[in-house]
ZAFI-635144 format. One record per atom (N, C-alpha, C, O): residue in three letters; z, y, x. Coordinates in steps of 0.001 Angstrom, whole numbers, plus 524288, in hexadecimal, padded with zeros to 5 digits. Layout:
BEGIN
ALAZYX/...
This chain:
BEGIN
MET8FE577C8191BA25/MET902B07C5531B7C8/MET901F07BF751B8A7/MET8FDB37BD5D1B7C5/THR9060F7BCDD1BA60/THR905E27B73E1BB64/THR906A67B4471B64A/THR90A5E7B55E1B371/PRO9033A7B08B1B50F/PRO903EF7AD8A1B043/PRO908D67AA2B1B0A7/PRO90A4D7A8861B4ED/PRO90B667A9201AC32/PRO9101B7A5E61AC54/PRO90ECC7A0491ADD5/PRO90A7379E691ACFC/GLU912B479DA41B01B/GLU9120E798181B15F/GLU911D9794FB1AC52/GLU91446796691A86D/ARG90EE7790AF1AC72/ARG90EB578D321A7F3/ARG913A5789E81A7E1/ARG91624789131ABE7/GLY91505788091A330/GLY919337842C1A2EF/GLY91DED7864D1A036/GLY91D9678A4D19D8F/PRO9223A783CD1A0C7/PRO922C077EF01A3BD/PRO9205D77A401A0E6/PRO9203D779F919C1A/ARG91E81776A41A40B/ARG91C63771BA1A21C/ARG91FD476D581A421/ARG921BD76D8F1A88A/ILE9209E769631A0EA/ILE923BC764DC1A279/ILE91FF6760A41A44F/ILE91C2775F691A1A6/ARG9210F75E751A8DF/ARG91DDA75A2D1AAD5/ARG9212D756A01AE41/ARG9256E7580B1AFFD/ARG91F1E752071AF25/ARG921BB74E471B293/ARG920AE74FD41B83F/ARG91C43751101B9B0/ALA924C674FBE1BB6B/ALA92420750E31C0FB/ALA9217B74C491C3A6/ALA9223A747C71C225/ALA91E6E74D781C790/ALA91BC8749871CAC2/ALA91DBC74A0B1D05E/ALA9203174DEE1D1C8/LEU91CA1746291D378/LEU91E40746441D8EE/LEU91C3C74B291DBBA/LEU91EE874D551DF15/ALA9178F74CD91DA54/ALA915537518A1DCC1/ALA91881756751DB9A/ALA917B375A7D1DE19/ASP91C127562B1D7E1/ASP91F6A75A991D671/ASP9246875AE31D9AA/ASP927FB75DC51D83F/TRP924BF758001DDED/TRP929B5757AC1E0BE/TRP92BC875D061E255/TRP9308675DD31E25E/GLU92857760B71E3A6/GLU92A30765F01E520/GLU92C4E768E81E068/GLU9303E76BA11E0D3/LEU929B8768651DBEE/LEU92BBF76AC81D725/LEU931117687F1D5C6/LEU934A376B571D443/LEU93196763521D64E/LEU9368E760BE1D523/LEU93ACC7627E1D8F0/LEU93F467634A1D75F/ARG93971763161DDD8/ARG93D32765141E1B9/ARG93EF976A921E03A/ARG943A576BB61E02A/ASP93B3B76DEF1DF09/ASP93C84773631DDEE/ASP93FF8773ED1D91E/ASP943BA776EE1D92D/VAL93EC3771111D4F9/VAL941F1771851D043/VAL9474E76F081D11D/VAL94B2C770E21CEF0/ARG9479776AE21D43B/ARG94CAF768761D55C/ARG9503A76C4A1D83F/ARG954D476CCA1D6F1/LEU94E2476EF31DC1A/LEU9514A772C81DEF1/LEU952ED777461DB5E/LEU95756779291DBAE/GLU94F5C778F81D7FD/GLU950AA77D231D447/GLU9551177B701D0A3/GLU958BD77E661CFB8/MET954B5776B51CE95/MET958A2774EB1CAD4/MET95DF9774391CD67/MET961FB7756A1CB06/LEU95E0C7724E1D23B/LEU96303771981D4F8/LEU9658A776D81D631/LEU96A527774D1D607/ALA9626C77ACA1D768/ALA96484780031D86A/ALA966717828F1D35F/ALA96A637854E1D367/ASP963AD781A91CF0E/ASP964E8784361CA16/ASP9699A781D01C754/ASP96CF7784A81C566/THR969E277CB21C71D/THR96DE777A081C404/THR970277757C1C722/THR96F37770FA1C5C1/PRO97314776881CB45/PRO974C27724C1CEC1/PRO9781476E1A1CC22/PRO977E1769931CDBB/LEU97B1476F791C833/LEU97E8E76B941C5E2/LEU97BB5767981C27D/LEU97E11763BF1C0D3/ALA976BD7686F1C171/ALA973D9764E21BE06/ALA97147760551C0E5/ALA96EF475CEF1BE6A/TYR971A8760391C60F/TYR96EBC75C4C1C901/TYR972367596D1CCE0/TYR976A375B061CDE0/LEU970317553A1CF02/LEU97351751B21D237/LEU97285752721D80F/LEU973FB74F131DB2A/GLU97035756D81D995/GLU96FAA758151DF1B/GLU9703175DF71DFB7/GLU96FAF760E01DBEB/THR9713475FB01E46E/THR971C9765471E55F/THR96CA6767A81E734/THR96935764F21E92F/TYR96C3976CB61E681/TYR967A176F811E867/TYR9671476EC41EE4A/TYR962C876DD51F03C/GLY96B6576F2F1F11B/GLY96B3F76EA21F6CB/GLY9690F7696A1F884/GLY965CF7692C1FC0C/ASP96ADA765341F602/ASP968D7760021F75F/ASP9630075FA31F63F/ASP9600175DA11F96E/ALA9616A761951F1B5/ALA95BE37613C1F03A/ALA958777649D1F3C5/ALA9542B763061F539/ALA95A57769371F526/ALA9573D76CCA1F860/ALA9564976AA21FDDD/ALA9528276C242006E/ARG959A17672E1FFA4/ARG95902764E4204DF/ARG955217605920504/ARG953E875E652093C/ARG9533075EA62008C/ARG94F7575A4C20082/ARG94A4D75BE220301/ARG94893760592028F/SER947F17582F20596/SER942C275915207DD/SER93E98758862039F/SER93F9D7566B1FF6C/ASP939F275A6E204C6/ASP93598759BB2011E/ASP934A9753F120019/ASP93370752721FBB2/ARG93536750B720409/ARG9348074B1120361/ARG9386F748E01FF6E/ARG9370D7459D1FC2D/GLU93D5774AAC1FFB8/GLU94153748E51FBFF/GLU9400774AB41F675/GLU940CB747C51F2BA/TRP93E1474F7E1F5E4/TRP93C92751661F0B2/TRP9380274E381EE86/TRP937E874CF81E9E1/TYR9344E74CEF1F1D1/TYR92FDC749C61F02A/TYR931B37445C1EE6F/TYR92FFB742631EA66/THR93524742001F170/THR9373D73CD21F018/THR93A3A73D0D1EAF5/THR939C8739871E7B7/ARG93D3C741261EA3A/ARG94026741D81E555/ARG93C5B742521E0BC/ARG93D3673FF41DCA2/ALA93838745571E166/ALA93455745ED1DD3F/ALA931BC740B91DC0E/ALA930BB73F891D781/ARG930A173D9C1E004/ARG92E42738741DF26/ARG931E1735121DBD1/ARG93022732781D82B/ARG936DB735201DD12/ARG93AA9731F91DA2A/ARG93B11733D41D476/ARG93B53730A61D0DD/HIS93B1E738FE1D3B4/HIS93BDD73B171CE72/HIS936F273AF81CB14/HIS9374973B9E1C654/THR9327273A2A1CD6B/THR92D9C739ED1CA5A/THR92B907345A1C9E6/THR92729733811C829/ALA92EBB730971CB73/ALA92D3972B0E1CB27/ALA92D947291E1C586/ALA9303172B8D1C24D/PRO92AF9724C31C44F/PRO92B6E7227E1BF11/PRO93129721521BDC5/PRO9344171FFF1C135/GLY93281721D51B8C1/GLY937DA720D21B70F/GLY93B2C725B61B6D0/GLY93FB8725821B542/SER938EB72A171B857/SER93B9572F181B7D8/SER93769733471B716/SER932C47325F1B7EE/VAL9392E737D31B57D/VAL9358673C241B4D0/VAL938457412F1B659/VAL93CDD741FA1B52C/VAL9356A744861B8F5/VAL93727749DB1BA00/VAL9335974D641B722/VAL92EA674D531B827/LEU9356B750751B390/LEU93239754281B0A6/LEU93330759991B2D0/LEU9379075AEF1B44C/VAL92F1E75CAC1B2F8/VAL92F9A7620A1B4C7/VAL92D2A765B01B0C4/VAL92950764611AE33/ALA92F7F76A421B04D/ALA92D3E76E871AD46/ALA92B03772471B14C/ALA92DDB774581B493/VAL925F4773231B107/VAL9235E776501B507/VAL9209C77AFA1B297/VAL91EDA77AD01AE1E/VAL9204A77F1D1B5A7/VAL91D19783A91B458/VAL91936784581B8C5/VAL91A1F782A11BD2B/GLY914FD786D01B793/GLY91113787BD1BB9C/GLY90BFC785291BA2C/GLY90B67783241B5D9/PRO90861785351BDA9/PRO90923786971C324/PRO90A0C78C701C3E4/PRO9083078FAF1C0DE/SER90CF178DA71C7F9/SER90E42793031C94B/SER9095A795F61CAE7/SER905CE793BF1CD45/THR9093279AED1C99B/THR904C179E241CB3B/THR9051E79F911D0FD/THR901417A1481D349/THR909B479EE41D35F/THR90A477A0451D8E5/THR908FF79BC51DC88/THR9067079C931E085/ASP90ABC796FF1DB3E/ASP909BA792A41DED7/ASP906EF78E041DC51/ASP905CC78A291DEF4/GLY905D278E5C1D741/GLY902F178A351D4A1/GLY90611785501D37E/GLY903DF781731D1A7/ARG90B277855F1D489/ARG90E6F780BB1D3AF/ARG911857812A1CE9D/ARG912C57856F1CCCB/GLU912B377CA11CC66/GLU9164877C7F1C7FB/GLU91BCB77D9B1C9F7/GLU91D0677CCE1CE8C/ARG91F0D77F761C664/ARG9248B7804F1C792/ARG927B777D611C380/ARG926AB77DC81BED4/THR92B9277A741C543/THR92EDD777651C1C1/THR9333B77AD21BFA5/THR9361A77D3F1C2A4/VAL933BA77B041BA6F/VAL937DB77E261B7FE/VAL93BD577ABE1B530/VAL93F8F77CBF1B2E7/GLY93B12775A11B557/GLY93ECD772041B303/GLY93D7776C791B479/GLY9390576B431B5DC/THR94158769201B428/THR9408B7639C1B55A/THR9449D760531B28F/THR948D6762341B13C/MET9434D75B771B1B2/MET946D2757A61AF60/MET944C07524C1B0E7/MET940057517B1B12C/SER9484F74EAA1B1E5/SER946CE749671B38A/SER949387455F1AFF3/SER94D267465F1AD5E/VAL946CF740CB1AFD2/VAL9490E73C3C1AD36/VAL9485D737971B0DB/VAL94426736BC1B303/PHE94C86734A31B182/PHE94C2872FB01B454/PHE94F0B72BA01B120/PHE9526972CEC1ADF3/VAL94DB4726B61B1F9/VAL950007227A1AEE5/VAL9530471EDD1B290/VAL950B171B8E1B52A/PRO9583171F7D1B2C7/PRO95B5771BEC1B5FE/PRO95B327166A1B3BA/PRO95ABE715BE1AEFC/ALA95B927128C1B70A/ALA95B9870D191B53A/ALA95FF270C591B13B/ALA9647470DB91B231/GLY95E8A70A271ACBD/GLY9625B708ED1A8B5/GLY9648470D951A5CB/GLY9688A70D191A333/SER961FF712131A620/SER963FF716C11A397/SER95F9E7198B1A0B1/SER95B00718611A15E/ALA9613571D3B19D7A/ALA95D6E7208519ABD/ALA95AFD7245F19E99/ALA95D47725771A2AF/PRO956687266B19D59/PRO9542372A7E1A09B/PRO9580C72EF81A14B/PRO95AEC7305319DAF/THR95816731311A5EE/THR95BC3735591A73F/THR958CC73A531A88F/THR9557E73A611AC0D/VAL95A0473E801A5BB/VAL957C7743A21A6C9/VAL95AE5746111AB41/VAL95FB3745ED1AB3B/ALA95829748491AF12/ALA95AC874A951B39C/ALA957A874F321B5B0/ALA95343750301B401/SER959FB751F51B953/SER95765756471BC15/SER954FC75A341B851/SER9506775B961B8C2/VAL9582275BF31B4A5/VAL9566475F931B099/VAL956E8765281B2A5/VAL95B10766B91B47E/TYR952A6768231B24B/TYR952DA76D8D1B420/TYR94E70770B91B1BE/TYR94A0476EE41B142/VAL94FC07758D1B040/VAL94BE5779771AEB3/VAL94D5E77E7E1B18A/VAL951EB7800B1B18B/SER9498C781061B3EF/SER94A98785D71B6D7/SER94CB878A031B324/SER94B5078A211AE8B/PRO9501878D6D1B522/PRO9528D791581B1C0/PRO94EAF794841AE81/PRO94FCB795AC1A9F9/ALA94A3D795EF1B0A8/ALA9466C7991C1ADCC/ALA944027963E1A92D/ALA941C7798BA1A5B7/HIS9446A7910F1A90D/HIS9420278E001A4DA/HIS9460178B671A142/HIS944877886E19DC7/ARG94AFF78C7A1A20D/ARG94F0578A4F19E96/ARG94EA378CEE19945/ARG94D8F79199198DB/GLY94F89789D71953D/GLY94F4978BEA18FF6/GLY949C678C7F18DDC/GLY9490578EC8189B3/THR945E978A7A190A8/THR9407378AFA18EF6/THR93E42785EC18CB6/THR939B8785BF18B22/GLY94172781CF18C8C/GLY93F9E77CCD18A88/GLY93DE9778F618EB3/GLY93C937748418D72/VAL93DEA77A8F193A9/VAL93C457770C197DC/VAL93FCE7723F19818/VAL93DE176DDB19877/ALA944EE7730A197E4/ALA9488F76E961981C/ALA947CB76AFD19370/ALA9480A76638193FD/ASP946DE76D3A18EDE/ASP945EC76A0C18A2F/ASP9411D7669418AF1/ASP94134761F3189A4/GLU93CF0768D718D0B/GLU9381D765DE18DE9/GLU938DB7619E19203/GLU936F875D3F19158/LEU93B98762E01963C/LEU93C9275EF819A4C/LEU93FCF75A731982A/LEU93E9C755E71992D/LEU943EF75BB119536/LEU947447579219317/LEU9443E7543518F32/LEU944BF74F6D18F40/ALA941247569F18BDB/ALA93DF67539B18825/ALA93A3674FFE18B0A/ALA9396C74B891896B/ALA937EC751D918F44/ALA9345274E9719251/ALA9373574A0A194E7/ALA93518745BC19539/CYS93BF874AED196BD/CYS93F20746AB198FD/CYS9406974296194DA/CYS9401B73DE4195D9/GLU941D57446419041/GLU94308740C518C01/GLU93E2873DC218A60/GLU93E737390F18967/ASP939B57406018A11/ASP934CC73DB5188C0/ASP9337B7398D18CCF/ASP931F27353618B6A/TRP9341073AD4191CA/TRP932FD73718195FE/TRP93666732431954B/TRP9348572DDE195DA/SER93B5D7330919414/SER93F0372EAA1935B/SER93D9672B7218E8C/SER93D87726A418EBD/ARG93C7272E1818A47/ARG93AFE72B7818566/ARG935F47285C1861D/ARG93587723F618438/ASP9323272A98188CD/ASP92D2D727FC189AD/ASP92DBC722FD18CE0/ASP92A3B71FB218CD6/ARG9320E7226718F9C/ARG9331271DB1192AF/ARG936CF719FD18FEF/ARG938E97166219251/GLY937A071AEE18AD4/GLY93AA671759187A0/GLY9408371821187AC/GLY94360714C3185C7/HIS9426071C6D189C3/HIS9480271D61189F2/HIS949CA72018184F4/HIS947157237F182E5/GLY94E5571E911830B/GLY95066720C317E35/GLY954647250E17EFA/GLY9562B7276A17B2F/SER955D57261A183D6/SER9599372A47184E7/SER958A572C7D18A58/SER955F972A2A18D9A/VAL95AEB730FF18B30/VAL95AB2733B219036/VAL960377359019167/VAL963187372318DE3/ARG961A87355F1965F/ARG966D573734197F2/ARG9665273B5B19C30/ARG9622873C1519E7B/LEU96A9573E0419D27/LEU96AD4741D31A161/LEU97089742C71A2AA/LEU974087412719FCA/GLU9716C745651A6F7/GLU976A87471A1A868/GLU9767A74CF71A93F/GLU972BD74F091AB75/VAL97A9474FA31A775/VAL97AE47554E1A7E5/VAL98058756B51A9DB/VAL98436754681A829/HIS980A475A721AD64/HIS985A675C051AF9C/HIS9892F75E271AB4E/HIS9876B760DF1A7C2/GLU98E2875CE01ABB2/GLU991E975E791A7B0/GLU99247764641A70F/GLU993C5766391A2DF/ASP990FC7676B1AB09/ASP9914576D201AAB9/ASP98C0D76FB21A96D/ASP98BB77747E1A95F/ASN9880576CAB1A865/ASN982DD76ED61A748/ASN9821A76F361A15B/ASN97F2776C3819F05/ALA984D8772FB19F01/ALA984D1773941994D/ALA97F5E774D119736/ALA97DF177304192FC/ARG97C58777D519A15/ARG977147793819849/ARG973B277457197B8/ARG97105773AC193C8/ALA973D2770EF19BA8/ALA970C376C1919B69/ALA972C6768911970F/ALA96FAD7663B19438/GLN977E37682619682/GLN97A17764E11925F/GLN9783B766BF18D07/GLN976B676393189BF/ALA9785676BDC18C24/ALA9769276DFB1871D/ALA970CA76CD118634/ALA96F3C76B8E181D5/PHE96DA076D3918A45/PHE9680E76C01189DB/PHE967507665C1881A/PHE964597655618475/TYR969F7762B318AA6/TYR9695C75D2C1894C/TYR96B6E75C06183D4/TYR96909758FF180F5/LEU96FC475E5918259/LEU971D975D8F17D0E/LEU96DEA75F72178FC/LEU96D2375CE0174FF/ARG96B6F763E9179F5/ARG9676A765F017658/ARG962E176227175C3/ARG9603D7621E171BE/HIS961F875EFD179B7/HIS95D9B75B4E179A4/HIS95F3F755D11780A/HIS95C4E75218178D3/GLY963E575545175CF/GLY9657A750441739C/GLY9685B74C9B17744/GLY969547481E175D8/TYR969C074E5A17BE8/TYR96CD874B1717F75/TYR9728874B5E17DCD/TYR9744574F3B17B85/ARG975637473E17EF8/ARG97AFD7473217DC4/ARG97DEE745191827E/ARG97BDC742121859B/PHE982C5746C9182EC/PHE9861E744E018723/PHE987BC73F4B185F8/PHE9890573E0418184/THR987AF73BFD189E6/THR989457368318927/THR98F0B735B118A41/THR99142731BD188A2/GLY9917E7394B18CF1/GLY996DE7389F18EB0/GLY9972F736771943A/GLY99B5A73686196A0/ASP992CE7349119643/ASP992AF7329C19BA7/ASP9919B7372219F65/ASP98F3473B0819DF0/TRP993647368D1A422/TRP9927773A7A1A825/TRP992AB737ED1AD82/TRP994BD733A41AE2F/THR9907773AAF1B144/THR990C3739021B6B9/THR992B773DA61B9E8/THR991E7742231B863/PRO9954473C9B1BE49/PRO996DB740F61C1A2/PRO99203743D81C3A9/PRO98E1C741691C50F/TYR99251748F21C3CB/TYR98E1874C341C5D4/TYR98D9C74B381CBB0/TYR9917A74B831CE88/ALA988F674A121CD73/ALA9881A748481D2D2/ALA989E074C261D6FF/ALA98B8074A811DB36/LEU9899C751331D5F2/LEU98AF87550A1D9ED/LEU990AD756C01D9B7/LEU99285759761DD3C/ASP99379755311D5A4/ASP999147565A1D52B/ASP99B5C752681D158/ASP99B12753261CC9A/ARG99D9674E4A1D361/ARG99F44749E31D023/ARG9A3CD74B421CC80/ARG9A560747FC1C959/SER9A5EB74FF21CCD9/SER9A9EA7519D1C91D/SER9A76C753BD1C41E/SER9AA26754C21C04A/GLN9A243754691C426/GLN99F627563E1BF94/GLN99C42751B91BD45/GLN99BA374DA31BFBA/ARG99A47752851B873/ARG997A474E341B5C7/ARG9923274FAE1B3E5/ARG99120754271B27D/ASP98ECD74BBE1B3EB/ASP989CB74BF41B131/ASP98A78748C11AC3A/ASP98BF47442F1AC70/LEU9896174B281A7C8/LEU98A22748B11A2B3/LEU9850D746301A0DE/LEU980DF748871A147/GLU9856F7416D19EDA/GLU980C873EBE19CEA/GLU97F907407E1975B/GLU9830A7410319413/MET97A887416119665/MET978937428419128/MET9740F73EC919024/MET9716873D17193C7/VAL9733373D8518B2A/VAL96F02739EB189C0/VAL96C6F73BCB184B3/VAL96EE373E551816F/LYS9678373A7E1842A/LYS9649E73BAF17F60/LYS96192736DA17DCD/LYS95EF27347118108/THR961ED73575178D8/THR95EAE73150176AD/THR9596F733BD17547/THR95931737B417291/LEU955497315617723/LEU9500A7336217638/LEU94DE27315F17115/LEU94E4872CBA16FE5/ASP94B9F734DB16E0F/ASP948FD7334216946/ASP943EF7307D16AB7/ASP941127324B16E21/PRO942CE72C141681F/PRO93DC37298D16927/PRO9396272CFE1670D/PRO93A327303416391/ARG934D872C461692F/ARG9305572F6416755/ARG92E0A72D0116288/ARG92A3D72F0C16067/
């Protein structure tokens, strides 16, 4: 009998994780295409060099990519990413949560709650009093998740990048000081 994988554990992604980040990005684009700003086809055509460069940009100071990992696997000894969430801080704006994903097998297990709490902690630890995000107008499941966690709609929106007739709705949460 094969022992179960450990985890999931939440940790900060490092540049050395570029392959894990590539794999989870492709999985998320295939699973929930309307939640992201690029297509699976575009992402799948990237070279390894482009994925490495993307990982370098996303793991640089001033942003964080968090991953929920299980493993190491008993078959190949590698960790497997079952969720991810990022925060970046645009100039003159509140930290922005982006690239939110949990694999179907781990939904409803608390992984998303842990990732979101870690993103909020990262923002709070850097002196920010609020966090923002954008969610597609048709993504009711994600909207309900954010509302449960204290986010509220601001009334602002931007056109959805892949279909400008649709909207991404802005939500914001005021962070409690520690």
